[in-house]
C-alpha positions in Angstrom: 114.9 5.7 -5.0 113.9 4.8 -8.5 116.7 4.0 -10.9 116.9 5.3 -14.4 118.0 8.4 -16.2 116.0 11.6 -15.9 116.2 14.8 -17.9 115.8 18.3 -16.4 114.4 21.2 -18.4 114.7 24.9 -17.8 112.2 26.5 -20.2 113.0 30.0 -21.2 111.6 32.4 -23.8 114.7 32.2 -26.0 116.5 29.0 -24.9 115.8 25.7 -23.1 118.5 24.4 -20.7 118.8 20.6 -20.6 120.4 18.4 -17.9 120.5 14.7 -17.2 121.0 12.5 -14.3 123.1 9.4 -13.9 121.3 6.0 -13.9 121.0 6.0 -10.1 119.5 9.4 -9.8 122.4 10.8 -7.7 123.9 13.6 -9.8 122.6 16.0 -12.5 125.0 17.2 -15.2 124.5 19.7 -18.1 123.7 18.3 -21.6 122.9 21.2 -24.0 121.0 24.4 -24.7 118.2 24.1 -27.2 117.1 27.2 -29.1 113.5 27.9 -28.5 111.4 27.4 -31.6 114.2 27.9 -34.1 111.7 26.2 -36.5 108.1 25.4 -35.4 108.3 22.4 -33.1 112.1 22.0 -33.5 112.6 22.6 -29.8 110.2 19.9 -28.7 111.5 17.5 -31.3 115.0 18.0 -30.0 113.9 17.2 -26.4 112.0 14.2 -27.6 115.1 13.0 -29.5 117.3 13.5 -26.3 114.8 11.4 -24.3 115.3 8.6 -26.8 119.1 9.0 -27.1 119.6 9.1 -23.3 116.8 6.5 -22.7 115.2 8.8 -20.0 112.1 7.5 -18.2 111.2 10.9 -16.7 111.5 14.6 -17.7 111.5 17.2 -14.9 110.3 20.6 -16.2 111.0 23.6 -14.0 107.8 25.4 -12.9 108.5 29.1 -12.5 106.7 30.5 -9.5 107.4 33.8 -7.5 108.8 33.7 -4.0 105.2 33.5 -2.6 104.6 30.3 -4.7 102.2 32.2 -7.1 102.3 31.9 -10.9 104.5 34.3 -12.9 104.4 35.4 -16.5 106.6 32.4 -17.4 104.4 29.8 -15.6 101.9 29.4 -18.4 104.7 29.0 -20.9 106.5 26.3 -18.9 103.2 24.5 -18.3 102.3 24.6 -22.0 105.7 23.3 -22.9 105.4 20.5 -20.4 102.0 19.6 -21.8 103.3 19.6 -25.4 106.1 17.2 -24.3 103.7 14.9 -22.5 101.5 14.8 -25.6 104.5 14.1 -27.9 105.9 11.4 -25.6 102.5 9.9 -24.9 103.6 7.8 -22.0 107.0 6.8 -23.4 108.4 9.0 -20.5 106.7 10.7 -17.7 106.7 14.5 -17.6 106.6 16.2 -14.2 106.5 19.9 -13.1 108.7 20.8 -10.2 109.0 24.2 -8.4 112.0 26.0 -9.8 112.1 29.1 -7.6 115.5 30.8 -7.7 117.1 28.1 -10.0 118.5 30.7 -12.5 119.7 32.9 -9.6 121.4 29.9 -8.0 123.0 28.9 -11.4 124.3 32.4 -12.0 125.8 32.5 -8.5 127.5 29.2 -9.1 129.0 30.3 -12.4 130.1 33.6 -10.9 131.9 31.7 -8.2 133.6 29.5 -10.9 134.8 32.7 -12.6 132.4 32.8 -15.5 130.9 36.1 -16.5 127.1 35.9 -17.1 127.1 38.2 -20.2 128.7 35.6 -22.5 127.4 32.6 -20.6 123.6 32.8 -21.2 123.5 29.3 -22.8 125.6 27.9 -20.0 123.3 29.6 -17.4 120.3 27.8 -19.0 122.1 24.4 -18.7 123.2 25.2 -15.1 119.6 26.2 -14.2 118.4 22.8 -15.6 121.1 21.1 -13.5 119.8 23.0 -10.4 116.2 22.0 -11.2 117.0 18.4 -11.8 119.4 18.1 -8.8 116.7 19.6 -6.5 114.2 17.0 -7.8 116.6 14.2 -7.2 117.4 15.4 -3.7 113.6 15.7 -2.9 113.0 12.2 -4.2 115.9 10.8 -2.1 114.7 12.6 1.0 111.0 11.8 0.7 111.3 8.5 -1.1 108.6 9.6 -3.6 108.7 11.2 -7.0 108.8 14.9 -7.0 106.4 17.5 -8.3 103.2 16.8 -10.3 102.7 14.6 -13.3 101.6 16.2 -16.6 99.2 13.7 -18.2 99.1 13.5 -22.0 96.0 15.0 -23.5 93.5 12.3 -24.4 92.9 13.6 -27.9 96.6 13.3 -28.8 97.3 10.1 -30.7 100.7 8.5 -30.1 103.2 9.5 -32.8 105.0 6.5 -34.3 108.3 8.4 -34.4 108.1 9.1 -30.6 110.1 6.7 -28.5 
């Protein structure tokens, strides 16, 4: 198992749930919910800032697929967001797409069991979904002894931003 902090991302249309792992890649915990494009590029900038603050070496972005493993309406959005992150980070941290089937459903169920109502807990659900995505990726890596999902390579035409970690 590789050591180092990872960040998990649940990309939604209105909000982005963010989670992080411990240094040993054993446990995922919630970090925050980022508003989606509150200002142009602000959501990506916040994730990039979190990568620097937390000193993450890898970002796991949930890839929304249907139960048959086929793309959904949200798939293109998540892939585009992952590509934008990979371009902005330009190798400072690796971005990976990992199958996230049923992560939000699982997160809602866990919160319900904990006595939280989903109506007022949307931001918490986003964070909990990011925790589910990241924990799944950590468990897969531990079980297979290989990095999970697929790497999103930075676009070649994107120059490295000097502000990027």
